[in-house]
GUMITOR-692554 format. One line per 3 residues: number of its first residue (from 1); their letters; for each residue z, y, x of N, C-alpha, C. Coordinates in nm, 2 decimals. Each point is the difference from the previous one (the first is absolute). Layout:
N
NUM = a = Z:Y:X:Z:Y:X:Z:Y:X  ... .
//
This chain:
186
1 = xxx = 5.07:8.29:10.49:0.03:0.14:0.01:0.15:0.03:-0.02  0.06:-0.05:-0.11:0.14:0.02:-0.02:0.09:-0.06:0.10  -0.04:-0.12:0.05:0.07:-0.07:0.11:0.01:0.09:0.12 .
4 = xxx = -0.10:0.06:0.04:0.00:0.09:0.12:0.09:0.12:-0.03  -0.01:0.06:-0.11:0.08:0.11:-0.04:0.15:-0.03:0.00  0.03:-0.12:-0.05:0.14:-0.04:0.00:0.05:-0.02:0.14 .
7 = xxx = -0.08:-0.06:0.09:0.04:-0.02:0.14:0.02:0.13:0.07  -0.09:0.10:-0.03:0.02:0.13:0.07:0.13:0.07:-0.05  0.03:-0.02:-0.13:0.12:0.07:-0.05:0.12:-0.07:0.06 .
10 = xxx = 0.00:-0.13:0.01:0.11:-0.07:0.06:0.02:0.03:0.15  -0.11:0.01:0.07:0.00:0.04:0.14:0.06:0.15:0.01  -0.04:0.09:-0.08:0.04:0.14:0.00:0.15:0.00:-0.03 .
13 = xxx = 0.05:-0.07:-0.10:0.14:0.00:-0.03:0.09:-0.06:0.11  -0.05:-0.11:0.06:0.07:-0.06:0.10:0.01:0.08:0.13  -0.11:0.08:0.03:0.00:0.09:0.11:0.10:0.11:-0.02 .
16 = xxx = 0.01:0.05:-0.12:0.10:0.11:-0.03:0.14:-0.06:0.02  0.03:-0.11:-0.05:0.13:-0.06:0.01:0.04:-0.03:0.15  -0.10:-0.05:0.08:0.03:-0.03:0.14:0.02:0.13:0.07 .
19 = xxx = -0.08:0.11:-0.03:0.02:0.13:0.07:0.14:0.06:-0.03  0.04:-0.02:-0.13:0.13:0.05:-0.04:0.11:-0.07:0.08  -0.01:-0.13:0.02:0.10:-0.07:0.07:0.00:0.04:0.15 .
22 = xxx = -0.12:0.02:0.06:0.00:0.03:0.14:0.05:0.14:0.03  -0.03:0.09:-0.10:0.04:0.14:0.03:0.13:0.05:-0.07  0.07:-0.10:-0.06:0.13:0.04:-0.07:0.10:0.03:0.11 .
25 = xxx = 0.09:0.09:-0.04:0.10:0.05:0.09:0.10:-0.12:0.02  0.03:-0.02:0.13:0.09:-0.11:0.04:0.14:0.07:0.02  0.09:-0.02:-0.10:0.12:0.07:0.00:0.12:-0.10:-0.01 .
28 = xxx = 0.12:0.05:0.05:0.13:-0.06:-0.01:0.09:0.10:-0.08  0.10:-0.05:-0.06:0.09:0.09:-0.07:0.14:-0.04:0.04  0.09:0.10:0.00:0.14:-0.01:0.03:0.08:0.08:-0.10 .
31 = xxx = 0.10:-0.06:-0.06:0.08:0.06:-0.10:0.13:0.06:0.07  0.01:0.13:0.01:0.11:0.06:0.07:0.11:0.04:-0.11  0.09:-0.09:-0.02:0.10:0.02:-0.11:0.12:-0.08:0.03 .
34 = xxx = 0.11:0.05:-0.04:0.13:-0.08:0.01:-0.01:-0.13:-0.08  0.09:-0.09:0.03:-0.01:-0.13:-0.07:0.02:0.00:-0.15  0.10:0.08:-0.05:0.02:0.01:-0.14:0.00:0.14:-0.05 .
37 = xxx = -0.06:0.03:-0.12:0.01:0.13:-0.07:0.06:-0.02:-0.13  0.05:0.10:-0.06:0.07:0.00:-0.13:-0.06:0.10:-0.09  -0.04:-0.04:-0.12:-0.03:0.09:-0.11:0.11:-0.01:-0.10 .
40 = xxx = 0.04:0.12:-0.05:0.11:0.00:-0.09:-0.02:0.08:-0.13  0.06:-0.05:-0.10:0.00:0.07:-0.13:0.14:0.00:-0.05  0.03:0.07:-0.10:0.14:-0.01:-0.05:0.05:-0.15:-0.03 .
43 = xxx = 0.10:-0.04:0.07:0.06:-0.13:-0.02:-0.08:-0.11:0.05  -0.12:0.02:0.07:-0.08:-0.10:0.05:-0.05:0.03:0.14  -0.01:-0.11:0.08:-0.05:0.02:0.14:-0.10:-0.11:0.02 .
46 = xxx = -0.10:0.03:0.08:-0.10:-0.11:0.03:-0.02:0.01:0.15  0.02:-0.11:0.07:-0.02:-0.01:0.15:-0.13:-0.08:0.02  -0.08:0.05:0.10:-0.12:-0.07:0.03:-0.03:0.03:0.15 .
49 = xxx = -0.09:-0.09:0.05:-0.05:0.01:0.14:-0.14:0.06:0.01  -0.02:0.12:0.04:-0.13:0.06:0.00:-0.10:-0.08:0.09  0.03:-0.05:0.11:-0.10:-0.08:0.08:-0.05:-0.12:-0.08 .
52 = xxx = 0.09:-0.07:-0.06:-0.04:-0.12:-0.08:-0.09:0.04:-0.12  0.04:0.10:-0.07:-0.08:0.05:-0.12:-0.13:0.05:0.05  -0.01:0.07:0.11:-0.12:0.05:0.05:-0.10:-0.11:0.04 .
55 = xxx = 0.06:-0.10:0.07:-0.08:-0.12:0.04:-0.06:-0.06:-0.13  0.07:-0.02:-0.10:-0.04:-0.06:-0.13:-0.12:0.08:-0.06  0.02:0.14:0.00:-0.10:0.08:-0.06:-0.13:0.00:0.08 .
58 = xxx = 0.01:-0.01:0.13:-0.12:0.00:0.09:-0.07:-0.13:-0.02  0.07:-0.11:-0.01:-0.07:-0.13:-0.02:-0.07:-0.01:-0.13  0.04:0.07:-0.10:-0.06:0.00:-0.13:-0.12:0.09:-0.02 .
61 = xxx = -0.03:0.09:0.10:-0.11:0.09:-0.01:-0.12:-0.05:0.09  -0.12:-0.02:-0.07:-0.11:-0.05:0.08:-0.05:0.09:0.10  0.02:0.13:-0.01:-0.05:0.09:0.10:0.08:-0.01:0.13 .
64 = xxx = 0.11:-0.07:0.00:0.08:-0.02:0.12:-0.01:-0.14:0.06  -0.11:-0.07:-0.04:-0.02:-0.14:0.04:-0.01:-0.01:0.15  -0.06:0.10:0.07:-0.01:0.00:0.15:0.11:0.06:0.07 .
67 = xxx = 0.10:0.06:-0.07:0.11:0.07:0.07:0.11:-0.10:0.03  0.04:0.00:0.12:0.10:-0.10:0.05:0.14:0.07:0.02  0.10:-0.07:-0.02:0.14:0.05:0.03:0.01:0.02:0.15 .
70 = xxx = 0.06:0.11:0.04:0.01:0.03:0.14:0.06:-0.11:0.09  -0.07:-0.04:0.10:0.05:-0.11:0.09:-0.06:0.02:0.14  0.08:-0.04:0.10:-0.05:0.01:0.14:-0.12:-0.08:0.03 .
73 = xxx = -0.03:-0.10:-0.09:-0.11:-0.09:0.02:-0.14:0.06:-0.03  0.00:0.12:-0.08:-0.12:0.05:-0.05:-0.04:0.12:0.08  -0.13:0.02:0.01:-0.06:0.12:0.05:-0.09:0.06:-0.11 .
76 = xxx = 0.02:0.12:-0.03:-0.06:0.06:-0.12:-0.05:0.14:0.04  -0.07:0.06:-0.10:-0.05:0.14:0.02:0.11:0.10:-0.01  0.10:-0.03:-0.08:0.11:0.09:-0.02:0.12:-0.07:-0.07 .
79 = xxx = 0.12:0.06:0.00:0.11:-0.05:-0.07:0.04:0.10:-0.10  0.02:-0.04:-0.12:0.04:0.09:-0.11:0.15:-0.02:-0.02  0.07:0.11:0.02:0.15:-0.01:-0.01:0.03:0.07:-0.14 .
82 = xxx = 0.06:-0.08:-0.09:0.03:0.05:-0.13:0.15:0.00:-0.02  0.05:0.11:-0.06:0.14:0.01:-0.04:0.00:0.03:-0.15  0.03:-0.10:-0.08:0.01:0.02:-0.15:0.14:0.05:-0.04 .
85 = xxx = 0.00:0.11:-0.08:0.12:0.06:-0.05:-0.01:0.00:-0.15  0.10:-0.06:-0.07:0.00:0.00:-0.14:0.13:0.07:-0.05  -0.01:0.07:-0.11:0.11:0.07:-0.06:-0.01:-0.01:-0.15 .
88 = xxx = 0.10:-0.04:-0.07:0.00:0.00:-0.14:0.09:0.11:-0.06  -0.06:0.08:-0.09:0.07:0.11:-0.07:0.04:-0.05:-0.14  0.13:-0.03:-0.02:0.04:-0.06:-0.12:-0.02:0.09:-0.12 .
91 = xxx = 0.02:0.13:0.01:-0.01:0.09:-0.11:-0.14:0.01:-0.05  -0.10:0.00:0.09:-0.14:0.01:-0.05:-0.07:-0.14:0.00  0.07:-0.10:0.04:-0.05:-0.14:0.01:-0.13:-0.01:0.07 .
94 = xxx = 0.00:0.07:0.12:-0.12:0.00:0.09:0.03:-0.07:0.13  -0.08:-0.09:0.04:0.01:-0.07:0.13:-0.11:0.07:0.09  0.05:0.07:0.10:-0.08:0.07:0.09:-0.02:-0.09:0.12 .
97 = xxx = -0.13:0.00:0.05:-0.03:-0.08:0.12:-0.07:0.09:0.10  0.05:0.01:0.12:-0.07:0.06:0.11:-0.03:-0.10:0.11  -0.12:0.02:0.06:-0.04:-0.09:0.11:-0.03:0.09:0.12 .
100 = xxx = 0.09:0.00:0.09:-0.03:0.08:0.13:-0.08:-0.09:0.09  -0.11:0.05:0.05:-0.09:-0.09:0.08:-0.03:0.07:0.13  0.00:-0.07:0.10:-0.04:0.04:0.13:-0.10:-0.10:0.05 .
103 = xxx = -0.11:0.04:0.06:-0.10:-0.09:0.06:0.01:0.01:0.15  0.02:-0.11:0.06:0.02:0.00:0.15:-0.12:-0.08:0.06  -0.05:0.07:0.11:-0.11:-0.06:0.07:0.02:0.03:0.15 .
106 = xxx = 0.00:-0.10:0.09:0.02:0.01:0.14:-0.11:0.09:0.06  0.03:0.12:0.03:-0.10:0.09:0.06:0.04:0.05:0.13  0.12:-0.04:0.05:0.05:0.04:0.13:0.07:-0.12:0.06 .
109 = xxx = 0.03:0.02:0.13:0.07:-0.11:0.07:0.14:-0.03:-0.05  0.07:0.11:-0.05:0.14:-0.01:-0.05:0.00:-0.04:-0.14  0.07:-0.10:-0.04:0.00:-0.04:-0.14:0.07:0.10:-0.09 .
112 = xxx = 0.09:0.08:0.06:0.08:0.09:-0.08:-0.06:0.15:0.00  -0.12:0.01:0.05:-0.06:0.13:0.00:-0.03:0.05:-0.14  0.04:0.12:-0.04:-0.03:0.05:-0.13:-0.15:0.01:-0.04 .
115 = xxx = -0.08:0.01:0.10:-0.15:0.00:-0.03:-0.05:-0.13:-0.06  0.08:-0.10:0.01:-0.04:-0.13:-0.05:0.01:-0.01:-0.15  0.08:0.09:-0.06:0.01:0.01:-0.15:-0.11:0.09:-0.05 .
118 = xxx = -0.11:-0.06:-0.05:-0.12:0.07:-0.03:0.00:0.06:-0.14  0.09:-0.04:-0.09:0.00:0.05:-0.13:0.14:-0.02:-0.06  0.05:0.11:-0.07:0.12:-0.01:-0.08:-0.04:0.03:-0.15 .
121 = xxx = 0.06:-0.08:-0.09:-0.03:0.02:-0.14:0.12:-0.02:-0.08  0.01:0.06:-0.12:0.10:-0.02:-0.10:-0.07:-0.02:-0.13  0.02:-0.12:-0.06:-0.07:-0.04:-0.12:0.11:-0.01:-0.11 .
124 = xxx = -0.02:0.05:-0.12:0.10:0.01:-0.10:-0.05:-0.06:-0.13  0.09:-0.07:-0.07:-0.04:-0.05:-0.14:0.13:-0.01:-0.07  0.00:0.02:-0.13:0.12:-0.02:-0.08:-0.04:-0.06:-0.13 .
127 = xxx = 0.10:-0.06:-0.07:-0.03:-0.07:-0.12:0.13:0.01:-0.09  -0.02:0.02:-0.13:0.11:0.01:-0.09:0.04:-0.14:-0.05  0.12:-0.04:0.02:0.05:-0.14:-0.04:0.15:0.00:-0.02 .
130 = xxx = 0.04:-0.09:-0.07:0.14:-0.02:-0.03:0.06:-0.09:0.11  0.11:0.03:0.06:0.06:-0.07:0.10:0.05:-0.14:-0.05  -0.04:-0.10:0.06:0.04:-0.14:-0.05:0.00:-0.09:0.12 .
133 = xxx = 0.11:-0.06:0.04:0.01:-0.08:0.12:-0.09:-0.12:-0.01  -0.04:-0.05:-0.12:-0.08:-0.11:-0.02:-0.15:0.03:0.04  -0.05:0.11:-0.05:-0.14:0.03:0.02:-0.02:0.10:0.12 .
136 = xxx = 0.10:0.03:0.08:-0.02:0.10:0.10:-0.09:-0.05:0.11  0.00:-0.13:0.04:-0.09:-0.05:0.10:-0.14:0.02:-0.04  -0.04:-0.02:-0.13:-0.13:0.03:-0.05:-0.04:0.15:0.02 .
139 = xxx = 0.09:0.09:-0.04:-0.03:0.14:0.01:-0.01:0.05:0.15  0.08:-0.05:0.08:-0.01:0.03:0.15:-0.13:-0.05:0.05  -0.04:-0.12:-0.03:-0.12:-0.06:0.04:-0.12:0.09:-0.05 .
142 = xxx = 0.01:0.04:-0.12:-0.11:0.08:-0.06:-0.01:0.14:0.07  0.11:0.06:0.03:0.00:0.13:0.07:-0.06:-0.02:0.14  0.05:-0.10:0.07:-0.05:-0.03:0.13:-0.15:-0.02:0.01 .
145 = xxx = -0.05:-0.08:-0.10:-0.14:-0.03:-0.01:-0.08:0.13:-0.02  0.05:0.09:-0.09:-0.07:0.12:-0.02:0.00:0.09:0.12  0.11:0.01:0.07:0.01:0.08:0.12:-0.09:-0.06:0.11 .
148 = xxx = -0.01:-0.13:0.01:-0.08:-0.06:0.10:-0.15:0.02:-0.03  -0.04:-0.01:-0.12:-0.14:0.03:-0.04:-0.04:0.14:0.03  0.09:0.10:-0.02:-0.02:0.14:0.04:-0.01:0.01:0.15 .
151 = xxx = 0.08:-0.08:0.07:0.00:0.01:0.15:-0.13:-0.06:0.05  -0.05:-0.11:-0.05:-0.12:-0.06:0.05:-0.12:0.09:-0.02  0.00:0.08:-0.10:-0.11:0.10:-0.02:0.01:0.10:0.11 .
154 = xxx = 0.12:0.05:0.03:0.01:0.10:0.11:-0.04:-0.06:0.14  0.04:-0.13:0.02:-0.04:-0.06:0.13:-0.15:-0.02:0.01  -0.06:-0.04:-0.11:-0.15:-0.02:0.00:-0.07:0.13:0.03 .
157 = xxx = 0.06:0.12:-0.04:-0.06:0.13:0.03:0.03:0.04:0.14  0.09:-0.06:0.07:0.04:0.03:0.13:-0.09:-0.07:0.10  -0.04:0.07:0.10:-0.09:-0.06:0.11:0.09:-0.06:0.10 .
160 = xxx = 0.02:-0.13:0.00:0.08:-0.07:0.10:-0.09:-0.05:0.10  0.02:0.04:0.12:-0.09:-0.03:0.11:0.03:-0.14:0.06  -0.09:-0.09:-0.01:0.03:-0.14:0.05:-0.01:-0.01:0.15 .
163 = xxx = -0.03:0.11:0.07:0.00:0.00:0.15:0.13:-0.01:0.06  0.11:0.01:-0.08:0.14:0.00:0.05:0.07:-0.12:-0.06  -0.02:-0.12:0.06:0.07:-0.12:-0.06:0.15:0.02:0.02 .
166 = xxx = 0.07:-0.02:-0.11:0.15:0.02:0.00:0.06:-0.14:0.00  0.08:-0.02:0.11:0.07:-0.13:0.01:0.12:0.00:-0.09  0.04:-0.11:-0.05:0.11:-0.01:-0.09:0.13:0.01:0.07 .
169 = xxx = 0.00:0.02:0.13:0.13:0.01:0.08:0.08:0.12:-0.05  -0.07:0.10:-0.06:0.06:0.12:-0.05:0.10:-0.04:-0.12  -0.03:-0.12:-0.06:0.08:-0.05:-0.11:0.14:-0.03:0.04 .
172 = xxx = 0.02:-0.05:0.13:0.13:-0.02:0.05:0.08:0.13:0.02  -0.07:0.10:0.04:0.06:0.13:0.02:0.04:0.05:-0.14  -0.08:-0.01:-0.10:0.03:0.04:-0.14:0.13:-0.07:-0.05 .
175 = xxx = 0.00:-0.13:0.03:0.12:-0.08:-0.05:0.13:0.05:0.07  -0.01:0.04:0.13:0.11:0.05:0.07:0.05:0.13:-0.06  -0.10:0.09:-0.03:0.03:0.13:-0.05:0.06:-0.01:-0.14 .
178 = xxx = -0.05:-0.10:-0.08:0.05:-0.02:-0.14:0.15:-0.04:0.01  0.03:-0.09:0.09:0.13:-0.06:0.01:0.10:0.11:0.05  -0.05:0.09:0.08:0.09:0.10:0.06:0.02:0.12:-0.09 .
181 = xxx = -0.04:-0.01:-0.12:0.02:0.11:-0.11:-0.08:0.13:0.03  -0.09:0.00:0.10:-0.09:0.11:0.02:-0.11:-0.01:-0.10  -0.04:0.10:-0.07:-0.09:-0.02:-0.11:-0.14:0.06:0.03 .
184 = xxx = -0.05:0.01:0.12:-0.14:0.04:0.03:-0.03:0.14:-0.05  0.09:0.09:-0.01:-0.02:0.14:-0.04:-0.05:0.01:-0.14  0.05:-0.09:-0.10:-0.05:0.02:-0.14:0.10:0.09:-0.06 .
//
């Protein structure tokens, strides 16, 4: 009797896991940011690369296990374009983090059609900390993770239609736009 019950429970759990894998959103992400950013406090400056720090934060979050970095080789349900903006206020010792997010899905023949941008979001988080060039990587990673966790909740609430497969060729266009200093209307 117990053996049958255990088998049914295992079957039920495995069915749930398989259905979650099959129906999970297939997404790509693109970090729209200049190569270096600077945070400053009195007599101190900290330079960092937002795309590299964002990649690190995404790899460390289990909810982003199926999300791939934007590439022409992938076809996905949508491309999530993120632009992280950090600002450190020295007087109040607060690190502000904003994540400007656009979700792109190919819904028309033209890649640059504004109707392809199905959602715009701004996610904000701040943390009180002392500026320290030694620990700043840790704090930036922490802020990015918190912003990304808030973003994934918003994306899970969004109905992304999988009937519009989005080719990663749009990533080439995004790289061109990023290099030409045009900032996608942020």
